[in-house]
Each structure stands twice: as C-alpha cells, then as structure tokens.
VEXDRENLUM-64401 format. One record per residue (C-alpha): x, y, z; residue in one letter; residue number from 1. Coordinates in steps of 0.1 Angstrom, whole numbers, plus 2048, in hexadecimal, padded with zeros to 3 digits. Example, Ala and Ser with C-alpha at 12.3 -4.5 7.8 and 13.67 -1.06 7.14 Angstrom:
BEGIN
x: 87B | y: 7D3 | z: 84E | seti: A | tinu: 1
x: 889 | y: 7F5 | z: 847 | seti: S | tinu: 2
This chain:
BEGIN
x: 742 | y: 2EA | z: 822 | seti: M | tinu: 1
x: 765 | y: 2F9 | z: 821 | seti: T | tinu: 2
x: 77E | y: 2E9 | z: 80A | seti: S | tinu: 3
x: 79F | y: 2DC | z: 819 | seti: T | tinu: 4
x: 7B0 | y: 2E0 | z: 7F7 | seti: A | tinu: 5
x: 7CE | y: 2F7 | z: 7F6 | seti: K | tinu: 6
x: 7DD | y: 30A | z: 7D9 | seti: A | tinu: 7
x: 800 | y: 300 | z: 7CF | seti: A | tinu: 8
x: 80A | y: 323 | z: 7C4 | seti: F | tinu: 9
x: 829 | y: 32E | z: 7D6 | seti: G | tinu: 10
x: 838 | y: 30B | z: 7DB | seti: T | tinu: 11
x: 85E | y: 30B | z: 7DA | seti: T | tinu: 12
x: 87A | y: 2F2 | z: 7D1 | seti: L | tinu: 13
x: 89C | y: 2F8 | z: 7E0 | seti: K | tinu: 14
x: 8BD | y: 2E7 | z: 7D8 | seti: K | tinu: 15
x: 8CE | y: 2E9 | z: 7FA | seti: G | tinu: 16
x: 8C5 | y: 30D | z: 804 | seti: T | tinu: 17
x: 8C3 | y: 31B | z: 7E1 | seti: T | tinu: 18
x: 8A0 | y: 31F | z: 7D2 | seti: A | tinu: 19
x: 89B | y: 314 | z: 7AE | seti: I | tinu: 20
x: 88B | y: 333 | z: 79F | seti: A | tinu: 21
x: 86E | y: 336 | z: 785 | seti: K | tinu: 22
x: 860 | y: 314 | z: 78A | seti: L | tinu: 23
x: 83D | y: 30F | z: 77A | seti: T | tinu: 24
x: 839 | y: 2EA | z: 784 | seti: S | tinu: 25
x: 847 | y: 2D3 | z: 79F | seti: I | tinu: 26
x: 83D | y: 2AF | z: 799 | seti: G | tinu: 27
x: 831 | y: 296 | z: 7B3 | seti: A | tinu: 28
x: 847 | y: 287 | z: 7CE | seti: V | tinu: 29
x: 83F | y: 263 | z: 7C9 | seti: G | tinu: 30
x: 849 | y: 242 | z: 7DA | seti: V | tinu: 31
x: 840 | y: 21F | z: 7D1 | seti: T | tinu: 32
x: 846 | y: 1FD | z: 7E2 | seti: R | tinu: 33
x: 852 | y: 1E0 | z: 7CD | seti: E | tinu: 34
x: 83F | y: 1C0 | z: 7D2 | seti: M | tinu: 35
x: 852 | y: 19F | z: 7D1 | seti: I | tinu: 36
x: 841 | y: 181 | z: 7C3 | seti: D | tinu: 37
x: 83F | y: 166 | z: 7DE | seti: A | tinu: 38
x: 829 | y: 14E | z: 7CB | seti: T | tinu: 39
x: 830 | y: 129 | z: 7D0 | seti: S | tinu: 40
x: 820 | y: 109 | z: 7C5 | seti: H | tinu: 41
x: 80E | y: 109 | z: 7E7 | seti: D | tinu: 42
x: 7FE | y: 12C | z: 7E2 | seti: S | tinu: 43
x: 7D9 | y: 12A | z: 7EB | seti: A | tinu: 44
x: 7C0 | y: 127 | z: 7CE | seti: D | tinu: 45
x: 7D9 | y: 12F | z: 7B3 | seti: G | tinu: 46
x: 7DD | y: 153 | z: 7BE | seti: Y | tinu: 47
x: 7FE | y: 166 | z: 7BD | seti: K | tinu: 48
x: 80D | y: 170 | z: 7DE | seti: E | tinu: 49
x: 823 | y: 18E | z: 7E5 | seti: Y | tinu: 50
x: 83A | y: 19C | z: 800 | seti: I | tinu: 51
x: 845 | y: 1C0 | z: 802 | seti: P | tinu: 52
x: 867 | y: 1C9 | z: 7F3 | seti: G | tinu: 53
x: 87A | y: 1EA | z: 7F2 | seti: L | tinu: 54
x: 86C | y: 20D | z: 7EF | seti: I | tinu: 55
x: 876 | y: 221 | z: 7D0 | seti: D | tinu: 56
x: 871 | y: 246 | z: 7C8 | seti: T | tinu: 57
x: 863 | y: 255 | z: 7A8 | seti: A | tinu: 58
x: 874 | y: 26E | z: 792 | seti: E | tinu: 59
x: 86A | y: 292 | z: 79C | seti: L | tinu: 60
x: 864 | y: 2A7 | z: 77C | seti: P | tinu: 61
x: 867 | y: 2CD | z: 77E | seti: I | tinu: 62
x: 861 | y: 2E8 | z: 765 | seti: E | tinu: 63
x: 867 | y: 30D | z: 764 | seti: G | tinu: 64
x: 870 | y: 32C | z: 751 | seti: I | tinu: 65
x: 894 | y: 32B | z: 747 | seti: L | tinu: 66
x: 8AA | y: 344 | z: 759 | seti: N | tinu: 67
x: 8CF | y: 33D | z: 753 | seti: K | tinu: 68
x: 8D8 | y: 357 | z: 76E | seti: A | tinu: 69
x: 8C7 | y: 342 | z: 789 | seti: D | tinu: 70
x: 8DF | y: 32F | z: 79F | seti: D | tinu: 71
x: 8C5 | y: 314 | z: 7A6 | seti: G | tinu: 72
x: 8BE | y: 30D | z: 782 | seti: Q | tinu: 73
x: 8E3 | y: 30D | z: 779 | seti: T | tinu: 74
x: 8EA | y: 2F5 | z: 795 | seti: A | tinu: 75
x: 8D3 | y: 2DB | z: 786 | seti: L | tinu: 76
x: 8E7 | y: 2D7 | z: 766 | seti: L | tinu: 77
x: 908 | y: 2D8 | z: 77A | seti: T | tinu: 78
x: 8FC | y: 2BC | z: 791 | seti: D | tinu: 79
x: 8F0 | y: 2A7 | z: 773 | seti: L | tinu: 80
x: 912 | y: 2AA | z: 762 | seti: E | tinu: 81
x: 924 | y: 2A2 | z: 783 | seti: A | tinu: 82
x: 90D | y: 286 | z: 78E | seti: G | tinu: 83
x: 908 | y: 297 | z: 7B0 | seti: T | tinu: 84
x: 8EE | y: 28D | z: 7C9 | seti: C | tinu: 85
x: 8E3 | y: 2AB | z: 7DD | seti: D | tinu: 86
x: 8C8 | y: 2B4 | z: 7F7 | seti: S | tinu: 87
x: 8A7 | y: 2C4 | z: 7EB | seti: Y | tinu: 88
x: 889 | y: 2D2 | z: 7FD | seti: T | tinu: 89
x: 865 | y: 2D9 | z: 7F0 | seti: I | tinu: 90
x: 852 | y: 2F1 | z: 806 | seti: E | tinu: 91
x: 82E | y: 2F9 | z: 804 | seti: G | tinu: 92
x: 822 | y: 31D | z: 802 | seti: P | tinu: 93
x: 815 | y: 333 | z: 81F | seti: T | tinu: 94
x: 7F5 | y: 323 | z: 82C | seti: G | tinu: 95
x: 7FE | y: 300 | z: 81F | seti: N | tinu: 96
x: 81C | y: 2F8 | z: 835 | seti: A | tinu: 97
x: 82E | y: 2D8 | z: 82B | seti: F | tinu: 98
x: 852 | y: 2CF | z: 824 | seti: K | tinu: 99
x: 861 | y: 2B2 | z: 811 | seti: Y | tinu: 100
x: 887 | y: 2AC | z: 816 | seti: D | tinu: 101
x: 89A | y: 293 | z: 800 | seti: F | tinu: 102
x: 8BB | y: 28C | z: 7EE | seti: S | tinu: 103
x: 8BA | y: 28A | z: 7C8 | seti: A | tinu: 104
x: 8CE | y: 287 | z: 7A8 | seti: Y | tinu: 105
x: 8C6 | y: 29C | z: 78A | seti: V | tinu: 106
x: 8BE | y: 283 | z: 76E | seti: T | tinu: 107
x: 8B2 | y: 29A | z: 752 | seti: A | tinu: 108
x: 8B5 | y: 2BF | z: 748 | seti: Y | tinu: 109
x: 8A5 | y: 2CF | z: 72A | seti: N | tinu: 110
x: 8A5 | y: 2F3 | z: 71E | seti: A | tinu: 111
x: 88A | y: 2FE | z: 706 | seti: G | tinu: 112
x: 875 | y: 2FD | z: 6F2 | seti: P | tinu: 113
x: 87E | y: 31E | z: 6E1 | seti: F | tinu: 114
x: 85D | y: 327 | z: 6D0 | seti: N | tinu: 115
x: 859 | y: 349 | z: 6C0 | seti: Y | tinu: 116
x: 839 | y: 350 | z: 6D3 | seti: D | tinu: 117
x: 841 | y: 341 | z: 6F5 | seti: G | tinu: 118
x: 857 | y: 343 | z: 713 | seti: K | tinu: 119
x: 878 | y: 330 | z: 715 | seti: I | tinu: 120
x: 874 | y: 314 | z: 72E | seti: T | tinu: 121
x: 889 | y: 2F8 | z: 73E | seti: F | tinu: 122
x: 881 | y: 2D7 | z: 74D | seti: S | tinu: 123
x: 894 | y: 2BF | z: 763 | seti: A | tinu: 124
x: 88F | y: 29E | z: 776 | seti: S | tinu: 125
x: 89B | y: 295 | z: 798 | seti: L | tinu: 126
x: 89F | y: 271 | z: 7A3 | seti: K | tinu: 127
x: 89A | y: 26F | z: 7C9 | seti: I | tinu: 128
x: 8B3 | y: 259 | z: 7DA | seti: S | tinu: 129
x: 8AA | y: 24C | z: 7FC | seti: G | tinu: 130
x: 88E | y: 254 | z: 814 | seti: K | tinu: 131
x: 878 | y: 273 | z: 810 | seti: V | tinu: 132
x: 870 | y: 286 | z: 830 | seti: S | tinu: 133
x: 84F | y: 298 | z: 832 | seti: C | tinu: 134
x: 848 | y: 2B1 | z: 84E | seti: T | tinu: 135
x: 832 | y: 2CE | z: 856 | seti: A | tinu: 136
x: 844 | y: 2EE | z: 84E | seti: A | tinu: 137
x: 847 | y: 308 | z: 869 | seti: T | tinu: 138
C-alpha cells in the first residue's frame, strides 16, 4: 500500500510577495469555533445545550535561522512595532501543492538563543485576522 503522506520540506511562507528566508518550522494554521452556552431550565435531562458562535484563528508560530539581511525576517519586526496587518501565504513544496492565504498581525518576535555551540535562531508569532483561504496551488 502506498502512503499518501507528503514531506513538508520546501514549504514557504511569504509576506506579500517576499519570502521569509531560513525558516525551520512553520506552525499549524488553526481555526476553532466558539460554542455559546444555550442551556435553560427547560434543557432536557439536565444536559447543557450549545449553539455555534464565532470562528477564531490560532497563533501561527514560526522559527528559523536568524538572517538580519533578509527582507522577510526584517519585515516581521517592523510590522510588530507598527501594528501592521499584512497578507501572508503558505505554499506547499513541489509534489504537495497547497496554498493558504490570510491576513495577520505579528504578535511576537524573538532573536536567539545565542549559545556558543549552536546556530543563532529567531522565532515569531502571527495572529491570523479574518478568514483563511485554502486552495490547491498551481
């Protein structure tokens, strides 16, 4: 039986049209639906009842190798400081064609650690704002 699993190696994250270089990890694009408690004194058999509420998006964590000369990495800190909401795209690698488009705010940016025996890394978090579009990439 052939596996349908695909490797993630080669996945890219772009801010607008600018790729964010040297990423080692792109977190999950997550959405959840809030459930509103609609329980009343008439609820059957003492069970809580719910109705669907609004959909919210998760924080999207990213990590990579620090490269202060990279425009994509530099833009993350700039957007955090400015409070800018911008467009982002995650694209799957060749052979695993998918594309997520969304708007997001940068909510965290960290440089380091600076260990004597390791590479210098950075991490950031993006808070998706609004609906995420998922399509098959061409």
